C-alpha positions in Angstrom: -69.6 21.6 -6.5 -67.3 24.5 -5.8 -64.0 23.9 -4.8 -61.7 27.0 -3.2 -58.1 26.8 -4.0 -55.6 29.0 -2.1 -52.4 29.4 -4.3 -49.6 28.1 -2.2 -47.7 31.3 -3.1 -50.1 33.1 -1.2 -49.7 30.9 1.9 -45.9 31.4 1.7 -45.9 34.7 1.5 -47.7 35.1 4.6 -45.7 32.9 6.5 -42.6 35.0 5.4 -44.5 38.0 6.2 -44.8 36.3 9.7 -41.7 35.1 10.3 -39.7 38.6 9.4 -42.1 40.3 11.5 -41.2 38.6 14.6 -37.6 39.0 13.5 -36.9 35.0 12.8 -34.4 34.2 10.1 -36.0 30.9 8.1 -33.3 29.0 9.9 -34.6 29.7 13.4 -38.2 29.1 12.3 -37.1 25.8 11.0 -35.6 24.7 14.4 -38.4 25.7 16.1 -41.0 24.1 13.8 -38.7 20.9 13.3 -38.5 20.9 9.4 -35.7 21.8 7.2 -34.5 25.3 6.4 -34.8 24.5 3.0 -38.4 23.4 3.5 -39.2 26.8 5.0 -37.3 28.3 1.9 -39.6 26.3 -0.7 -42.8 27.0 1.2 -41.9 30.9 1.3 -41.3 30.7 -2.3 -44.5 28.8 -3.1 -42.7 26.0 -4.7 -44.3 23.6 -2.2 -47.5 23.2 -0.8 -46.6 22.2 3.0 -48.8 19.6 4.8 -51.3 20.2 7.4 -48.7 18.8 9.9 -46.3 21.2 8.6 -48.9 24.0 8.7 -49.6 23.4 12.2 -45.8 23.2 13.2 -45.3 26.7 11.7 -48.7 28.2 13.1 -47.5 26.8 16.7 -43.7 28.1 16.3 -45.1 31.7 14.9 -47.8 31.6 17.7 -50.6 32.3 15.4 -53.8 30.3 14.1 -53.2 28.2 11.2 -56.0 30.2 9.6 -54.1 33.1 9.8 -52.2 31.4 6.6 -55.1 31.7 4.6 -56.8 34.9 5.3 -58.0 36.7 2.3 -56.2 39.7 1.8 -58.2 43.2 2.6 -58.9 45.1 -0.2 -60.9 47.9 1.5 -59.9 51.3 0.6 -60.8 52.3 4.2 -60.4 50.2 7.4 -61.7 51.5 10.9 -60.7 49.8 14.0 -62.9 50.8 17.2 -61.4 51.0 20.7 -60.6 47.7 21.8 -61.5 45.7 18.4 -57.7 45.4 17.3 -56.2 41.8 17.4 -53.9 41.2 20.0 -50.9 39.5 19.1 -47.9 37.9 21.4 -44.7 37.6 19.7 -41.5 35.3 20.0 -40.4 38.0 22.8 -42.6 37.4 26.0 -42.5 40.8 27.2 -43.7 42.5 23.9 -47.6 42.4 23.0 -49.1 43.9 20.0 -52.7 45.2 19.2 -53.0 45.3 15.4 -55.0 48.5 14.7 -54.7 47.9 10.7 -55.7 45.1 8.5 -53.5 41.9 8.7 -52.4 41.3 5.3 -52.4 42.7 1.6 -51.1 46.0 2.9 -47.7 47.9 2.5 -48.1 48.9 6.3 -48.8 47.5 9.6 -49.8 50.0 12.3 -50.3 48.8 16.0 -50.0 49.8 19.6 -46.9 48.1 21.1 -46.7 47.1 25.0 -43.4 46.5 26.4 -43.7 45.2 30.2 -40.9 46.0 32.5 -37.7 44.1 32.3 -35.1 42.5 29.8 -33.4 39.8 28.7 -30.3 40.8 26.9 -30.1 37.0 25.9 -32.8 37.9 23.2 -31.3 38.0 19.7 -31.7 41.5 17.7 -34.5 41.3 15.2 -34.3 42.6 11.9 -36.6 42.6 8.8 -37.3 44.5 5.7 -38.8 47.9 5.6 -39.0 50.8 8.1 -40.7 51.8 11.4 -41.6 54.4 13.5 -43.0 55.1 16.7 -44.6 57.5 19.2 -44.3 57.0 22.9 -47.6 57.3 24.8 -46.7 56.2 28.0 -43.7 55.0 30.2 -40.1 55.1 28.3 -38.6 52.5 25.9 -34.6 51.6 25.5 -34.2 51.0 21.8 -30.9 49.4 21.0 -30.3 49.8 16.8 -27.1 48.4 15.5 -25.4 48.7 18.8 -26.5 52.4 19.7 -28.9 53.0 22.4 -31.7 55.5 22.3 -34.1 56.5 25.2 -37.7 57.7 24.0 -39.9 59.1 26.7 -43.6 60.2 26.3 -44.0 62.4 23.4 -40.8 61.0 21.7 -40.7 59.5 18.6 -38.4 57.6 16.4 -37.9 56.4 12.8 -35.4 53.7 11.7 -34.3 51.3 8.8 -36.0 47.7 10.1 -33.0 46.1 8.4 -30.7 47.2 11.0 -30.4 44.6 14.0 -32.8 46.6 16.8 -34.8 45.4 20.2 -36.8 47.1 22.6 -36.4 47.5 26.5 -38.2 48.8 29.5 -36.5 49.5 32.4 -39.3 51.2 34.0 -41.7 49.7 36.6 -44.8 49.9 34.6 -45.6 49.1 31.1 -44.5 51.2 28.2 -47.0 51.7 25.4 -46.3 53.4 22.0 -48.1 53.3 18.6 -46.1 51.9 15.8 -45.9 51.5 12.0 -43.8 49.2 9.8 -43.7 49.0 6.2 -43.1 45.5 4.7 -42.1 43.9 1.7 -45.5 41.6 1.6 
């Protein structure tokens, strides 16, 4: 009988990537999932194999299906995503949604369409993570706070910044703001 073994280091890398992508610290994820911060650290470094219960708590806290921790890396040199075929992802910020337009794992960057609903929540903590990101506004405007500075981008404007700088997106308009965005990451 063939038994498929998925290395715990790969599960840990995927959890770390998803946590950072959502702008969460390991302590914040630990509190959301009701596990210790040291457990998160050990899982992300591939030192322990999390139980199914822990994986379920982490998937619920990260708002992703539990199987996303086990997706095989995409090694295709070319990936085509047709209109409407992207994976829709809602992150920890309730007013921001993402349509992933690139492979979800095993690549050095992510490409997606970002939709930010009107309104702001200044109580939301600033996000920061490794890598770089840039975006192009397609519809509407965004107010982007980066390390205390505020930048307004309108349709046709683009922005680039170091993702390790604390940042957040706000839509002061009356309709959804839509941008195409790309991020590099350490994964």
